[in-house]
C-alpha distance (Angstrom), angle and dihedral (degrees) to the residues before:
residue distance angle dihedral
M1 . . .
L2 3.78 . .
P3 3.81 124.6 .
A4 3.81 109.3 -85.9
T5 3.79 138.9 -151.8
L6 3.79 131.1 -151.9
S7 3.82 90.8 -97.1
D8 3.84 90.5 57.7
Y9 3.82 85.8 70.2
G10 3.81 93.3 48.2
A11 3.79 91.6 -107.3
P12 2.92 152.6 173.7
Y13 3.79 96.8 66.0
Q14 3.81 129.3 -175.4
D15 3.82 124.0 -149.3
V16 3.81 112.7 -118.1
R17 3.80 90.5 -166.4
P18 3.80 133.2 10.1
V19 3.80 116.4 -87.0
R20 3.81 109.4 -95.6
D21 3.79 101.3 -176.7
P22 3.82 115.2 27.7
T23 3.82 90.3 -169.4
T24 3.82 91.7 65.8
Q25 3.81 102.9 20.8
A26 3.79 132.4 56.3
A27 3.77 122.7 -150.3
A28 3.80 113.7 -121.2
E29 3.80 89.4 -125.6
K30 3.80 91.7 58.8
Y31 3.81 94.1 42.9
N32 3.80 91.5 48.9
R33 3.82 90.8 51.5
M34 3.80 91.8 48.7
A35 3.81 92.9 46.3
E36 3.81 92.0 50.1
D37 3.82 92.1 47.5
V38 3.80 90.6 50.5
A39 3.82 92.3 46.1
Q40 3.81 90.4 51.5
A41 3.81 90.7 50.2
T42 3.82 92.2 54.4
R43 3.79 92.1 62.0
P44 3.82 108.0 60.4
I45 3.78 105.0 17.9
Q46 3.74 124.9 113.4
R47 3.81 107.7 -109.0
A48 3.79 97.1 -163.5
A49 3.78 141.6 9.0
V50 3.77 114.1 -164.9
S51 3.77 135.7 177.6
F52 3.79 126.5 -171.6
L53 3.78 136.0 172.5
T54 3.78 120.2 -119.6
T55 3.79 116.1 -122.7
A56 3.79 131.6 -142.1
T57 3.82 90.4 -153.2
A58 3.80 111.8 116.5
A59 3.81 116.8 -98.3
P60 2.91 137.5 -71.0
T61 3.78 96.6 51.9
T62 3.79 138.8 126.0
V63 3.79 119.3 -119.5
A64 3.81 109.2 -121.9
A65 3.81 112.5 -100.2
G66 3.81 88.9 -124.7
N67 3.82 87.9 63.7
V68 3.81 92.3 56.3
T69 3.80 123.9 79.3
C70 3.78 120.9 -175.0
F71 3.81 136.7 179.2
T72 3.81 114.8 -174.0
V73 3.78 139.6 165.9
W74 3.82 87.9 -109.8
G75 3.78 96.5 50.2
S76 3.77 144.5 -64.8
G77 3.78 105.1 -119.7
S78 3.78 131.0 109.2
A79 3.81 92.4 -83.0
Q80 3.81 91.1 57.6
K81 3.81 96.0 51.2
P82 3.77 118.6 104.5
V83 3.78 120.5 -122.3
V84 3.81 104.7 -113.7
T85 3.79 114.0 -152.1
K86 3.79 126.2 -174.1
T87 3.81 105.0 -141.3
A88 3.83 98.3 175.8
T89 3.78 137.9 -15.5
G90 3.82 105.6 -49.3
A91 3.82 93.4 -2.0
Y92 3.81 120.1 113.0
T93 3.80 132.6 174.7
L94 3.80 120.3 -156.6
T95 3.80 114.7 -159.9
W96 3.80 123.3 -172.8
T97 3.78 123.5 -168.5
A98 3.82 108.6 -88.3
T99 3.83 94.8 -122.1
F100 3.78 140.3 17.6
D101 3.79 135.2 -162.7
D102 3.77 112.5 -116.0
G103 3.80 129.1 -144.3
L104 3.81 93.3 -83.2
V105 3.81 94.6 71.6
G106 3.79 108.6 117.7
V107 3.82 94.7 10.1
E108 3.78 111.2 136.7
N109 3.83 117.5 -108.1
M110 3.82 93.7 12.8
E111 3.80 95.2 108.9
D112 3.83 92.7 116.4
V113 3.81 94.4 50.8
A114 3.79 121.8 87.6
E115 3.80 106.6 -108.1
T116 3.79 98.3 177.5
E117 3.79 119.1 70.6
S118 3.79 129.4 -165.2
V119 3.78 120.9 -119.8
V120 3.80 103.9 -129.1
F121 3.78 125.7 161.1
T122 3.79 119.5 -166.7
M123 3.79 105.5 178.4
P124 3.78 145.6 -5.1
V125 3.79 119.5 -101.6
G126 3.80 99.5 -130.7
A127 3.79 125.3 -40.0
P128 3.80 121.8 -47.2
N129 3.78 115.3 -95.6
V130 3.80 119.9 -127.9
R131 3.79 114.7 -159.0
S132 3.80 93.4 -144.1
A133 3.79 129.4 86.0
G134 3.79 114.5 -105.4
A135 3.80 95.9 7.2
R136 3.79 127.5 110.3
A137 3.79 139.9 -174.9
N138 3.80 133.3 -151.0
I139 3.76 131.6 -161.1
L140 3.78 101.3 -126.9
T141 3.81 100.3 -175.8
I142 3.78 141.6 -1.1
A143 3.79 115.8 -160.2
S144 3.80 109.4 173.2
N145 3.82 103.6 -74.8
V146 3.83 97.1 -0.8
V147 3.81 123.1 84.2
T148 3.80 126.0 -174.5
V149 3.81 118.6 -154.0
E150 3.80 129.0 -173.3
V151 3.82 123.0 -159.3
Y152 3.82 122.5 -154.7
D153 3.78 132.6 -168.5
N154 3.81 123.8 -135.6
T155 3.83 91.6 -83.7
G156 3.82 91.4 58.2
A157 3.82 95.0 -108.6
L158 3.80 122.9 132.0
S159 3.79 105.9 -97.7
D160 3.78 144.4 164.7
I161 3.82 87.7 -145.0
S162 3.83 90.1 -126.3
G163 3.81 90.8 -57.3
G164 3.78 129.4 -86.6
V165 3.82 95.6 69.9
A166 3.81 116.2 132.3
I167 3.80 119.5 -122.5
D168 3.83 113.4 -164.3
L169 3.78 124.3 -165.8
A170 3.77 138.7 168.5
L171 3.80 124.7 -151.1
R172 3.76 136.4 -164.8
C-alpha cells in the first residue's frame, strides 16, 4: 500500500442533489471527510510489524514459518507472513508476496475499484530490536517487498546469536 492523497479516492465530490435516503446514499461531505482521513492514515502508519527467530542452521536455509510472527495492514495470517531466509551467518532476507487482495474482493458492485494492492515498504520505523543483551540488528536494504536484515553480536561480528533469538522490526 502506497501513501495516498484525497485525489487517489476520486475526491473531492460535490452533491448534485440532497441525499434522500442516508441508508443507501452518502453525502459528498461525509465521503470527502472519510477519504481524507483514510488518505492521511496511509502516510505515517506502520505497514508491518514482524518478529522472527534467528537460526543456527547453516545458510542457506528458510526460517520455519512457526518462528515468524507478522502483523500487517493487509492481515496477520499465514498468507501474510514473509518468507524469512538465512543467506549467511547473521544475514536474513524477508520476502512478502508482491500483492494482496484487499477486503473489497467479492463485494458486489466493486468491479471498477482496485481490489489488489501492492506490498511496498519505503522505510523502517526505528531500528530493529534484538531480544538479546549486547546484540543489535540493522536493516540493510528495502526493495519494495524484500527486506534484508543483518544481526551482530556484541563484538560487532555478524552472528545468529546461537539461534532462537527474536528479531523484531517495524516497516512503513
